[in-house]
N, C-alpha and C positions, 0 to 999 in steps of 0.2 A: 529360752523361747518365751516364757511368760514373764511379764505381760506382753501383749501383742506388739506394743511399741513402748520403749522406755520413756519415762518422764524426764523433764529438764534436770540436768546435773547428775543423772544416773549413768554409771559405767558398769559394764559386765564383760567378763571374758569367759570363753567356754572351749571345751574339747569334746569331740564325739568319736566313738569307735562304732563300727558296725560293718555291714556288708551292703553294698560294695565299697563304701567310703570311710575314710578317716578324715576328720576335719578339726580345725581350730579357728576361733573367731573372736572379734572384738565388737562390742556394741556401745554406743554413747547416745544418750538422749539430750535433745535440745528443746527449746520451747515449741517449735513448730514441727519437728521431725526427729527421727532417729537415724544415725549413721551406723552402718555395719561394714566391716571388712572381714573377709573369710578366705582361708586357704583349705582346699580339699584335695585328697588323693584318692583316686578310684583304683582299687587293687585289681579289678577284673580287666579294665582297659589298660592299666598302667598309664594313667593320665593324671594331670593335676590342673586345678583351676584356682586362679587368684582373682578375686572379685571384690567390688565395693559398691555401695549404693545407699539408698534411703528408704525408710518406711514412714508413712504418715498415718497417725491415729484418726480414723474416720468416725468411730463410734465408741462411746463409753457409757453404758447404762448399767449401773450397779456392778455386778461381778463380770459382766460381758464386755469384751473389748474386741474391736475389729480394726486392723491396720492393713493398708495396701502400699505397694511400692515397687521398686525395681532395683536391679543391680546390673552392672556390666563388668565383664572380666575377660581374661585371656585364658584359653584352654590349650594345654600342651599335651598331645596324645602320642605315645610311643608307637602305636600301631601293633602292639603285641596281640597275637592271635591264639595264644594257648587256651583262652577261655571263650573267645568270640571270634569266629572266622570272618565276620563282617567288619571287624575293627580296621581302621586305617590310620597311618601316621599323618599328623597334621598339627598345625597351630591355628587356633580359631578365635574369632571374636564371639563372645557369649553373652548376649543380653538376656535378662530374666525378668519376667513380670511375676509378682508374688502377692499373696494375701495370707494373713494370719488371723485366726480367731482364737481367743482364749476365754475361758470361763473359770473363774475362781470358785471351786467347790467348797473351799474352806480357807483359812489363813495360810495353810501350808500345802494345799493340793490344788492344781489347776489342770483342767482338761484343755487339750490343744487340737486345732486342725490347721493345716497349712497347705496352700496350693502353690506350686512352683511351675512356671512355664518357660523353661530355657530353650534357646535355639542357638546351637553352636554352628557358626558359619565359617568354614575353612578359608583361610587367607592365602595358603600356599599351594593347595591342590583343590580340585573341584570336589565338593562334598559338603553335606550338612547333617546335623543330628538334632532332632526335635524330641524332647522328653518331658511332656507335661505329666505331673504327678500330684496326687493328694496324699497327705500324711495325717495320721491321727494317733493320739496318745495322750500322755500326761507328764506333768512335772511335779516333783515333791520337794519342798524346801526342808532341808535337814537341819538348818540353823546356822547362825553366824554368816549368812550370805551364800551358803553352799546349797546347790540344788542338784537333783538327779532327774534325768529326762529319759523317757522311752517313747519312741515313735515308730510306727509301721508305715511304709510308703508303698503305693501301688500306682501304676499309670501305663503310659505307652512309650516305647522306645522306637522311633521311626528314623531311619537314616538312609542316605544315598552316598555310596562310596565313590571314589574317583573313577572307577570303571563304569559307573552308571547303574550298578546293582543296588536295588532298593530292598530294605529289610524292615519289617515291622514285627515287634514282639512285645511282651509284657515287660515293663520296667518295675522293679521292686527294690525295696531297701528296708533295713532295720537299723535304727539309730539308738545308741545308748550314750548318754552325755552327762557331763559334769559341768556345772556352771558356777561362777563365783561373781557375785555382785559386789564390786569394789566400793561404790558409793550408792 
């Protein structure tokens, strides 16, 4: 996650475990933006999201960095209701607006904050899911390009299923990650 946007010629790969998601991704920095591709699996919904997008570095003042961007993806949801009775089977277009703030506390430790605003719009049945969240945590560089990440996430999970039933509740998550900066 740190820095907020990768610089030109920088490549990183990462994997995350947590609740409710498992994820893997690829980041590459260019001169004007960063490209990211990500695959995530939600264990509670039994769903997956494949997405790609870009982040643009807006601010860099000493140890502080701010980047904003967006992603778009496809969400495939099995509709499993063992954990969530309001879940429904669908495949959805999933645009996401996002912002990342990183602050380098030292050469090896960075504090992070991330805002994600995804909207899953079902393409095969009537239904939507809106889950804006904010995450906070940190990343520690272990050496030789390997880093460890811990983030806690909180927000809103608002959805309307095909029957027209609306549900609002707390969205939460915990992410533990390992990243490797290739270049």
